[in-house]
C-alpha positions as CSV (number, residue, x, y, z in Angstrom):
1,M,26.1,10.3,10.3
2,N,23.3,13.1,9.7
3,K,19.3,12.8,10.4
4,E,19.2,13.1,6.5
5,S,21.8,10.4,5.7
6,E,19.6,8.3,8.6
7,M,17.0,8.6,6.9
8,I,17.7,7.5,3.8
9,D,19.2,4.3,5.3
10,L,16.3,3.7,6.9
11,L,13.7,4.0,4.3
12,F,16.0,3.0,1.3
13,V,19.5,1.5,1.9
14,N,18.7,-0.9,4.9
15,A,15.3,-1.6,4.1
16,R,13.9,-4.6,2.9
17,T,11.3,-6.8,1.7
18,H,10.3,-9.2,4.6
19,S,8.5,-12.4,4.2
20,V,9.3,-14.0,7.8
21,W,7.6,-12.0,10.8
22,T,8.0,-11.9,14.8
23,D,4.8,-12.2,16.7
24,K,4.8,-8.9,18.1
25,V,1.6,-7.3,17.6
26,I,0.7,-3.9,15.6
27,E,-1.7,-1.5,18.1
28,D,-5.0,-0.2,16.0
29,D,-3.1,3.1,17.1
30,T,0.0,2.3,14.9
31,L,-2.2,2.1,12.1
32,V,-4.2,5.3,12.5
33,E,-0.8,7.0,13.1
34,L,0.1,5.1,9.5
35,Y,-2.7,6.5,7.5
36,N,-2.9,9.8,9.2
37,I,1.1,10.0,8.0
38,V,-0.3,8.3,4.9
39,K,-2.9,11.2,4.1
40,L,-0.5,14.0,3.8
41,A,1.5,12.8,0.9
42,P,0.4,14.0,-2.6
43,T,-1.8,13.0,-5.2
44,S,-3.4,14.6,-8.2
45,A,-5.6,17.4,-7.6
46,N,-5.8,15.4,-4.2
47,C,-8.1,13.0,-5.2
48,S,-6.8,10.7,-2.8
49,P,-8.6,7.3,-4.3
50,A,-6.6,4.5,-2.3
51,R,-8.5,2.5,0.2
52,F,-7.1,0.1,3.1
53,L,-8.0,-2.5,4.7
54,F,-5.8,-3.6,7.5
55,I,-6.5,-7.4,8.0
56,K,-5.8,-8.0,11.2
57,S,-8.1,-10.6,13.0
58,A,-8.0,-14.8,12.6
59,E,-11.8,-14.2,10.7
60,A,-10.4,-11.8,8.4
61,K,-7.0,-13.5,7.6
62,R,-9.4,-16.7,6.9
63,R,-11.4,-14.6,4.3
64,L,-8.0,-13.7,2.7
65,K,-6.3,-16.8,2.5
66,P,-8.3,-18.6,-0.1
67,A,-7.0,-15.5,-2.7
68,I,-3.5,-15.7,-1.8
69,S,-1.0,-17.4,-4.1
70,E,0.5,-20.5,-2.6
71,G,3.7,-19.3,-2.5
72,N,2.9,-16.3,-0.5
73,I,0.4,-18.2,2.5
74,D,2.8,-18.7,5.1
75,Q,4.1,-14.8,5.1
76,T,0.7,-13.5,4.7
77,M,-0.9,-16.0,7.4
78,S,1.7,-14.9,9.8
79,A,1.9,-11.4,9.3
80,P,0.3,-9.0,12.1
81,V,-1.5,-7.3,9.5
82,T,-2.0,-7.5,5.8
83,V,-2.7,-4.4,4.1
84,I,-5.2,-4.6,1.4
85,I,-4.8,-1.6,-0.8
86,G,-7.6,-0.4,-3.0
87,Y,-9.0,2.3,-5.3
88,D,-11.9,3.6,-4.9
89,L,-13.7,3.9,-8.5
90,E,-16.3,6.4,-7.0
91,F,-13.3,8.7,-5.7
92,Y,-14.3,12.1,-7.2
93,E,-17.7,11.7,-5.1
94,H,-15.4,13.6,-2.4
95,L,-13.5,15.8,-4.8
96,D,-16.0,19.0,-3.3
97,F,-14.3,18.5,0.0
98,L,-10.8,17.4,-1.2
99,F,-10.2,20.3,-3.6
100,P,-12.5,22.8,-3.2
101,K,-11.0,25.5,-5.7
102,S,-12.4,23.8,-8.8
103,D,-15.5,21.6,-10.0
104,A,-13.1,18.9,-10.0
105,K,-15.5,16.1,-10.1
106,S,-17.1,17.4,-13.1
107,W,-13.5,16.4,-14.8
108,F,-14.2,12.8,-14.2
109,T,-18.4,12.4,-14.2
110,G,-18.9,10.1,-17.0
111,S,-15.6,9.3,-18.0
112,K,-14.6,5.7,-17.2
113,E,-11.3,5.5,-18.5
114,L,-10.0,8.5,-16.8
115,I,-11.4,7.2,-13.6
116,L,-9.7,4.2,-13.6
117,E,-6.2,5.6,-14.9
118,T,-6.2,8.3,-12.2
119,A,-7.6,5.8,-9.2
120,F,-5.1,3.3,-10.2
121,R,-2.1,5.6,-10.7
122,N,-2.7,7.4,-7.6
123,S,-3.4,4.8,-5.3
124,C,-0.1,3.3,-6.4
125,L,1.5,6.4,-5.1
126,Q,-0.3,6.1,-2.0
127,G,0.5,2.5,-1.8
128,A,4.2,3.4,-1.8
129,Y,3.6,6.1,0.6
130,L,2.3,3.5,3.2
131,I,5.8,1.5,2.4
132,L,7.9,4.5,3.6
133,A,5.4,5.6,6.1
134,A,5.6,2.3,7.7
135,R,9.3,1.7,7.7
136,S,9.3,5.6,9.1
137,L,7.4,4.1,12.2
138,G,9.7,0.9,12.6
139,L,7.7,-1.3,11.2
140,D,8.7,-3.8,8.3
141,C,6.7,-4.1,5.1
142,G,6.4,-7.1,2.3
143,P,4.5,-5.6,-0.6
144,M,3.2,-8.2,-2.9
145,S,1.3,-9.1,-6.0
146,G,0.9,-12.9,-5.5
147,F,-3.1,-13.0,-5.0
148,N,-6.3,-13.7,-6.7
149,K,-7.7,-10.2,-7.7
150,D,-11.1,-11.2,-8.4
151,L,-11.4,-13.5,-5.1
152,I,-10.5,-10.5,-3.3
153,N,-12.8,-8.2,-5.2
154,K,-15.5,-10.4,-4.4
155,E,-15.0,-11.1,-0.4
156,F,-13.6,-7.5,0.9
157,F,-15.3,-5.0,-2.1
158,K,-18.6,-6.6,-2.8
159,D,-20.3,-3.1,-3.6
160,D,-18.0,-2.9,-7.1
161,K,-17.2,0.5,-6.0
162,C,-13.3,-0.4,-4.9
163,E,-10.9,-2.7,-6.3
164,V,-8.0,-4.2,-5.1
165,N,-4.5,-2.8,-6.5
166,F,-1.9,-4.8,-4.4
167,L,-0.9,-6.4,-1.2
168,C,1.8,-5.4,1.6
169,N,2.4,-7.6,4.9
170,L,3.2,-5.4,7.9
171,G,4.7,-6.4,11.3
172,Y,8.3,-6.6,12.9
173,G,10.4,-9.0,10.8
174,K,12.6,-11.5,11.8
175,A,16.5,-9.9,11.1
176,M,17.8,-13.5,10.3
177,S,15.2,-14.1,7.4
178,I,17.0,-10.8,5.8
179,K,17.8,-11.6,2.0
180,E,20.8,-10.0,0.4
181,K,19.7,-6.7,-1.7
182,L,19.4,-7.6,-5.3
183,P,20.9,-5.4,-8.2
184,R,19.4,-2.4,-9.3
185,L,19.8,-0.7,-12.4
186,N,22.3,1.9,-12.7
187,F,21.5,5.4,-13.8
188,D,22.6,5.2,-17.6
189,V,20.2,2.3,-18.0
190,A,17.1,3.6,-16.3
191,C,17.6,7.5,-16.9
192,K,18.0,10.1,-19.5
193,V,18.6,13.7,-18.7
194,L,17.1,15.5,-21.8
């Protein structure tokens, strides 16, 4: 098997969503490495609106727990890290640095609809990049949307400048808990070549 096939297997074919975790700790250095990979992936006008809160300590988990849907509590509380993937509604304030070849900040100033659309779309991309980067580092992922958005925003984004998009548990999953991969749509159902 060539390197490309091995990487595709690692990131997609053999990858699974995990919900049962070993006790192995994720070191802070690994989280820094993870972000340093994610930040290199593309966003529109290099806007980079995602904000990542790595919920790792017992105290942070305690604060997170009331916002988690009942069916997701055990997997979230036992995960070594839960990432809150949020988006900064003032991301455009960094565009002078991130996109210096143009006055990109002016594209967004005063346009709440464009700000929200851009922040949400690109933070979704960055959250997906996080999953792929985590898998490339040997971590397992459990992305989820079973949570109370308002509670998370109130507890973790008190300045109203950021909002939560979705959550992703990170750790080293227990292989025995992996479920069979669910079906996916075929090309002719999901795609058209025009």
